[in-house]
C-alpha positions in Angstrom: 103.0 108.7 88.6 99.3 109.5 88.0 96.8 107.9 90.4 94.3 105.3 89.2 90.6 106.1 89.6 88.5 103.1 90.8 85.2 102.5 92.3 85.2 101.2 95.9 82.3 99.4 97.6 81.5 100.4 101.1 83.1 98.5 103.9 83.3 98.7 107.7 86.4 99.2 109.9 86.8 98.7 113.7 89.7 100.1 115.7 91.1 103.0 117.6 90.4 106.6 116.6 91.7 110.1 117.2 90.6 113.6 116.1 93.3 115.8 114.6 94.2 118.4 111.9 96.8 118.5 109.2 98.3 121.6 111.0 98.9 119.5 114.1 100.3 116.6 112.2 103.0 118.5 110.4 104.5 120.0 113.7 107.0 117.5 115.1 105.9 116.1 118.4 102.3 117.4 118.2 100.8 114.8 115.7 98.4 112.3 117.1 98.6 109.8 114.2 102.0 108.2 115.1 100.7 107.5 118.7 97.5 106.1 117.3 99.4 103.5 115.2 101.7 102.8 118.2 98.6 101.9 120.3 97.1 99.9 117.4 100.2 97.6 117.3 101.0 97.7 121.0 97.4 96.7 122.0 97.2 94.0 119.3 94.1 95.5 117.8 94.5 93.2 114.8 94.4 90.1 116.9 91.7 91.0 119.4 89.0 92.7 117.2 85.8 90.6 117.0 84.0 90.0 113.8 87.1 90.5 111.7 86.3 90.2 107.9 88.5 87.2 107.1 88.1 88.0 103.4 90.2 91.3 103.9 93.2 91.0 106.2 94.7 94.4 105.5 95.2 97.1 108.1 93.5 100.4 107.4 93.9 104.0 108.3 90.5 105.6 107.7 90.1 109.4 107.5 86.5 110.5 108.1 84.3 113.0 110.0 85.8 115.9 108.1 84.9 119.3 109.6 85.3 121.0 106.2 88.3 120.3 104.0 92.0 119.8 104.3 92.2 122.7 106.7 89.6 121.5 109.2 89.6 118.7 111.9 89.0 115.1 111.0 89.0 111.6 112.6 91.6 109.0 111.9 90.8 105.3 112.7 93.6 102.7 112.7 91.8 99.4 112.3 90.8 96.3 110.4 87.8 95.4 108.2 84.9 93.9 110.1 81.5 92.3 109.3 79.8 94.0 112.3 80.7 96.4 115.2 82.2 99.1 113.0 84.0 102.2 114.4 83.7 103.8 111.0 82.3 103.2 107.5 84.3 103.7 104.3 81.7 105.1 101.8 81.2 103.5 98.4 82.2 105.7 95.5 85.1 106.8 93.2 88.6 107.0 94.7 91.9 108.0 93.4 94.5 105.4 94.4 98.1 106.5 95.1 100.7 103.7 95.6 103.1 103.7 98.5 106.1 101.3 98.7 109.2 101.2 100.8 110.0 101.7 104.4 106.9 102.6 106.5 105.7 105.1 107.6 107.9 107.2 105.2 106.4 105.5 102.1 102.9 106.6 103.2 104.0 110.1 104.0 105.6 110.3 100.6 102.3 109.1 99.0 100.4 111.8 100.9 102.8 114.3 99.5 101.8 113.0 96.1 98.2 113.5 97.0 98.7 117.1 97.9 100.7 117.8 94.8 98.1 116.1 92.6 95.1 118.1 93.9 97.1 121.3 93.7 97.9 120.6 90.0 94.4 119.4 89.2 91.9 121.8 90.8 89.2 120.4 88.5 89.2 117.1 90.5 87.1 117.6 93.6 87.7 115.6 96.8 84.5 114.4 98.6 85.9 114.8 102.2 83.7 112.0 103.4 86.0 109.0 103.7 89.6 108.4 102.6 91.7 105.5 103.6 95.1 103.9 103.6 95.2 100.1 103.1 98.4 98.4 104.1 98.9 95.3 101.9 102.3 94.3 103.4 105.0 95.7 105.7 106.4 97.6 102.7 103.4 98.4 100.5 100.2 100.3 100.9 97.7 102.4 98.9 96.3 105.8 99.8 92.7 106.1 98.5 91.1 109.6 98.2 87.4 109.9 97.7 86.5 112.1 94.7 83.3 113.3 93.1 82.2 111.1 90.2 83.5 111.9 86.8 
């Protein structure tokens, strides 16, 4: 299924962050993202984050602080939308939206596989490597949004 291109307004997210690489994340036992999400839920970040944006109750995984491209280090923030006190900003701009549905986290991992396949098959579409995000809309559905250069 082809992703949908849509414009996303900027928004702020507060939560917990780690710095990692794709190389680390694909080696079993060395990835930092699973532990980040375990802390997010274990420490009840959803319930204890001040200034939560009550108009957007989704959980977010925000990818930012890219060193270079998919081969460099980047930051991942597991958090919630806030009106102030942000850990990270999601930049406004065009995003390709990939749907994920099913058992988590496998559904999101499958969506990321679609992301990699899409960009490999479409080298004319350029990623921004500024901010990308996962938005969890229910326990069994999410979207992976990848920032791209304007058409």
